[in-house]
N, C-alpha and C positions, 0 to 999 in steps of 0.2 A: 874049369867049371872051381874057381876062389871065392874058398871061403872066412868074412873076414871076422875079426877076435870080434865080440860081438862085446862092450863096456856094461861095465856092470854097476852102476850106483857109483865112480869117477869120471873123471873127467879131465883130462890132458892140459896141463898147466901153461900149453902151450897155447890151447888155444880160445878165441875171444866170445862173449856173447858180441847180443850189440847193440849194449846198450852203451857203451863207451863207448861206442862209435859213431849214434847221436847224440851223449854229448858233447863228442869235445865241434860236431857240428853246429848244436849248440854254441858252445862256445868260444867258433869261430864267426853264422853272426851278429853278435854282441859288439865282439872285437867290433866289426860294421860297422859298428848304428854310428847316429852323430850323436851328440856330447842329446841335446833336447830327446832323444829317440829311448836315448838308455833313460836315464831318468826318467818320462813317461814306463816307459818297462819295470822299472822298474818296483816306482810304486806301489801299482795292484798290487792291492789282497791279495792273500795268500790262502785260503779253506784250514784249517790245521789239521789234520795227521787223527781218521782216529783208531780213537788210540779203547782196548778194550780195561776191564777195572782193577782187569792186576797193574796195570803197567801205569795205570790212573795213583795209585794205592801207592807205588814203589818210587814218583815225581815226588809226592804229597812225604813222605818217608824220607825222601831227600827235602822233597823243604825244609822241612825239619830239624834232619838233622844240621843243612849249615844253620841256621836259623840259631843254631847248641852252636858249637862251634863256634859261630862270630859274636856266644855273646859269655863267651870261653874264652878266644883270648882281645876282646876287648876287655875280660875284670884282668886278666893280666895282665896289661899291660897298664892300665890304671893304674892296677897295684905297688905296681914297680917303677914307677914315678913313686913315689913317697919313699 
């Protein structure tokens, strides 16, 4: 009777999950599409990912940060022109 050691919360890095194989299969299918089929497949809208309130708040904070930094860069650029 052989006893194999139990896994305790860690996966072997050599093991692969089934998702990459499915993704590779999808990529193979896309490579063999005709151009008009590819256009038709890529123009279909994708539903937005469901996000929690915290993720939405973080994304809005990131948007505000980007706008503020952009305004600072534009101000500095215009200031240095004079």
